[in-house]
C-alpha positions, 0 to 999 in steps of 0.5 A: 491923584486919587483912584477909588480904593487904591493909592498911587504914590507920587514917585510912580507918576512923576516924569512917567512919559520920559521914563517910558520913552528912554532908550534902554538898549544901545546899538553897541550892546545889540551888536555885541549881543548878535556877535555873542549869539553867532559865536554860541551857534558856531561853538554848538555846531562844532561840538555837534559835528565833532560828536557825530564824527566820533560816533560814526566809528 
């Protein structure tokens, strides 16, 4: 494969479509990511409310 004034290595074009179509994120990691996001939001909210309670004095 030749492109004018450019060189393409054979490794870059071998099995190109399967590499693009290969799923990189599994459902399990998405679920754990959502769980960690929910925990992070809960912790930040708790700290914010705690800071507001102490500053109200």
